[in-house]
C-alpha positions as CSV (number, residue, x, y, z in Angstrom):
1,X,-15.4,-11.5,9.4
2,X,-18.5,-9.3,8.2
3,X,-17.1,-5.8,7.5
4,X,-20.0,-3.1,6.4
5,X,-19.7,-1.2,3.7
6,X,-18.4,2.5,4.6
7,X,-17.3,5.7,2.8
8,X,-15.4,5.8,0.0
9,X,-12.2,7.9,0.4
10,X,-12.4,11.3,-1.6
11,X,-9.3,12.2,-4.2
12,X,-8.8,15.1,-1.7
13,X,-7.7,12.4,0.9
14,X,-4.8,11.6,-1.3
15,X,-3.6,15.1,-2.6
16,X,-2.1,16.0,0.9
17,X,1.6,15.6,2.4
18,X,2.8,11.9,1.6
19,X,3.8,11.3,5.2
20,X,0.2,12.5,6.3
21,X,-1.3,9.9,4.0
22,X,0.6,7.2,4.6
23,X,-0.2,7.6,8.8
24,X,-3.8,8.2,7.7
25,X,-4.6,5.2,5.7
26,X,-3.9,2.9,8.8
27,X,-7.3,1.6,9.6
28,X,-8.9,2.3,6.4
29,X,-9.9,-0.6,4.1
30,X,-8.8,-1.5,0.7
31,X,-11.3,-2.8,-1.8
32,X,-10.8,-4.7,-4.9
33,X,-13.9,-5.5,-7.0
34,X,-12.9,-8.7,-9.4
35,X,-14.4,-8.6,-12.9
36,X,-16.8,-11.4,-11.5
37,X,-18.4,-8.8,-9.3
38,X,-16.8,-10.6,-6.2
39,X,-15.5,-8.2,-3.4
40,X,-12.0,-8.5,-1.7
41,X,-11.8,-6.0,1.4
42,X,-8.4,-6.0,3.7
43,X,-8.0,-3.7,6.7
44,X,-4.5,-1.6,6.1
45,X,-2.5,-2.2,8.8
46,X,1.2,-1.2,7.5
47,X,2.6,1.7,5.1
48,X,5.5,3.2,3.8
49,X,6.2,7.0,2.5
50,X,8.1,7.6,-0.6
51,X,8.4,11.6,-0.4
52,X,9.3,12.1,-4.6
53,X,12.1,13.9,-5.9
54,X,14.5,14.3,-2.7
55,X,13.5,10.7,-1.5
56,X,16.5,8.0,-2.3
57,X,14.2,5.5,-2.1
58,X,11.6,7.1,-4.2
59,X,11.1,6.1,-7.9
60,X,11.2,9.7,-8.6
61,X,14.4,10.5,-6.6
62,X,16.2,13.7,-8.3
63,X,13.3,14.0,-10.6
64,X,14.1,11.0,-12.6
65,X,11.0,11.0,-14.9
66,X,10.5,7.4,-17.1
67,X,7.4,5.8,-18.5
68,X,6.8,3.6,-15.9
69,X,6.7,6.5,-13.0
70,X,4.9,9.2,-14.9
71,X,1.9,8.6,-13.1
72,X,3.8,9.9,-10.0
73,X,3.6,13.4,-11.3
74,X,-0.3,13.5,-11.8
75,X,-2.9,14.0,-9.4
76,X,-3.1,12.0,-6.1
77,X,-5.6,9.1,-6.1
78,X,-4.5,6.8,-8.6
79,X,-2.6,3.3,-8.1
80,X,0.9,2.5,-9.0
81,X,1.7,-1.1,-9.2
82,X,4.5,-2.3,-10.1
83,X,6.8,-5.5,-10.7
84,X,9.6,-6.8,-8.5
85,X,12.0,-9.5,-8.8
86,X,10.2,-10.0,-12.4
87,X,7.3,-12.0,-10.9
88,X,5.2,-10.5,-7.7
89,X,3.5,-6.9,-7.5
90,X,3.3,-4.0,-5.3
91,X,1.0,-1.3,-4.6
92,X,1.5,2.1,-4.1
93,X,-0.9,4.6,-4.0
94,X,0.0,8.1,-5.6
95,X,-0.4,11.3,-3.5
96,X,0.0,15.0,-3.5
97,X,-1.3,17.7,-5.9
98,X,-0.2,17.1,-9.4
99,X,3.6,17.9,-10.4
100,X,4.6,17.2,-6.8
101,X,5.2,13.5,-7.1
102,X,4.7,11.4,-3.9
103,X,3.3,7.6,-3.3
104,X,2.7,5.4,-0.3
105,X,3.4,1.6,-0.4
106,X,0.6,-0.7,1.1
107,X,3.0,-3.2,3.1
108,X,0.3,-5.1,4.8
109,X,-3.6,-5.6,5.2
110,X,-5.7,-7.7,7.5
111,X,-8.0,-9.6,5.0
112,X,-11.8,-9.4,6.2
113,X,-14.0,-10.6,3.4
114,X,-14.0,-12.3,-0.1
115,X,-11.8,-15.4,-1.0
116,X,-8.5,-15.1,-0.7
117,X,-7.3,-15.9,-3.9
118,X,-3.8,-17.3,-4.6
119,X,-3.1,-16.4,-8.4
120,X,-1.5,-13.6,-10.3
121,X,-1.8,-13.3,-14.2
122,X,-3.8,-16.5,-14.5
123,X,-0.9,-18.5,-12.8
124,X,-0.7,-20.0,-9.5
125,X,1.4,-18.3,-7.1
126,X,4.7,-20.0,-5.8
127,X,3.9,-22.3,-2.9
128,X,6.3,-20.4,-0.6
129,X,4.6,-17.4,-1.3
130,X,1.3,-19.1,0.1
131,X,2.5,-20.8,2.8
132,X,4.1,-18.2,4.4
133,X,1.4,-15.6,5.2
134,X,-0.4,-14.8,2.0
135,X,-3.5,-15.5,3.8
136,X,-2.8,-12.5,6.1
137,X,-1.6,-10.0,3.3
138,X,1.4,-9.7,5.9
139,X,3.7,-8.3,2.7
140,X,3.2,-6.2,-0.1
141,X,3.5,-8.7,-2.7
142,X,1.1,-11.4,-0.3
143,X,-1.5,-8.6,-0.2
144,X,-1.5,-8.2,-4.2
145,X,-1.3,-11.8,-4.5
146,X,-4.4,-12.1,-2.2
147,X,-6.5,-9.5,-3.7
148,X,-5.6,-10.1,-7.4
149,X,-4.0,-7.0,-8.0
150,X,-1.1,-7.1,-11.0
151,X,-0.2,-4.9,-13.6
152,X,-4.1,-4.5,-15.0
153,X,-4.4,-2.4,-11.9
154,X,-1.8,0.3,-12.4
155,X,-3.3,3.6,-13.1
156,X,-7.0,2.6,-11.9
157,X,-8.5,5.5,-10.3
158,X,-9.0,4.8,-6.6
159,X,-12.2,7.0,-6.7
160,X,-13.7,4.4,-9.1
161,X,-15.5,0.8,-8.7
162,X,-12.2,-1.7,-9.2
163,X,-9.8,-0.7,-6.6
164,X,-10.5,1.8,-4.0
165,X,-10.6,2.4,-0.3
166,X,-12.8,2.9,2.5
167,X,-13.2,4.8,5.8
168,X,-12.3,3.2,8.5
169,X,-15.1,2.0,11.3
170,X,-12.7,4.0,14.2
171,X,-9.8,6.4,13.6
172,X,-6.8,4.9,14.6
173,X,-5.4,6.5,17.7
174,X,-1.5,8.2,18.0
175,X,-0.6,5.8,20.6
176,X,-2.0,2.9,18.2
177,X,0.7,3.7,15.3
178,X,4.5,2.6,15.6
179,X,7.3,4.6,13.4
180,X,10.2,2.9,12.3
181,X,12.7,2.9,9.1
182,X,11.6,1.4,6.0
183,X,12.3,-1.8,5.1
184,X,14.9,-3.3,2.4
185,X,16.2,-0.4,0.9
186,X,19.8,-0.1,1.9
187,X,20.6,1.2,-1.4
188,X,19.2,4.4,-0.2
189,X,21.7,5.4,1.9
190,X,21.1,8.0,4.3
191,X,17.4,7.9,3.4
192,X,16.9,4.6,4.7
193,X,17.0,5.6,8.1
194,X,13.8,7.9,7.8
195,X,11.3,6.5,10.2
196,X,8.7,6.7,7.2
197,X,7.4,2.8,7.9
198,X,4.1,3.1,9.8
199,X,2.3,0.1,11.4
200,X,-1.0,-0.6,13.7
201,X,0.5,-1.8,17.4
202,X,-0.6,-5.7,18.2
203,X,-1.7,-6.2,14.4
204,X,-1.1,-10.2,13.4
205,X,-0.4,-9.0,9.7
206,X,2.4,-6.5,10.0
207,X,5.1,-7.6,7.8
208,X,8.1,-7.4,9.5
209,X,9.0,-5.9,13.1
210,X,12.9,-5.3,12.5
211,X,13.2,-1.9,14.4
212,X,12.3,-0.7,17.9
213,X,9.8,2.1,17.8
214,X,10.4,5.8,17.6
215,X,9.9,7.3,20.9
216,X,9.2,10.8,21.8
């Protein structure tokens, strides 16, 4: 599918309330420029917001500062890539002004251009992952595998040329967005009940539809 190059999202886009950024990311394009110059592009269809020191699911809950999460306290507009299960990677986007920690997890993309690489750090992705939807990027680790996003991308400036986001072709309407609780954060207690997961209704790349949508 051909996708025209569009305007890159500016830093001011990220330096806003985390929940608003998570909502506004839907329909934008995640772009990865490989060292070879090849471009991989995916339309963001699912996100989750993590609201800093007051969010029990956040890596900065209760203002716990570590070497790993220090980037959360900087200015919005940088990539936060972290490892899970000692093998896979997830991509977060730092939000908010400096000293106000917040991040948005990119949960799913519709891959639109470029080859869909099934490797990370030079190693083949597990066969089970390759067969379970990585071609659509329908999951936070799957999209990182498909777009070759790994620890080398941690800290990249989203206003640079290696990993960045582009404005969507058409703005998403409120009626197109489904709001649900976040996934796999039972450890967060009451925080797991926050409707801070957003996805585009009808997208085949949405990772999981566990909950009924929040209704007005």
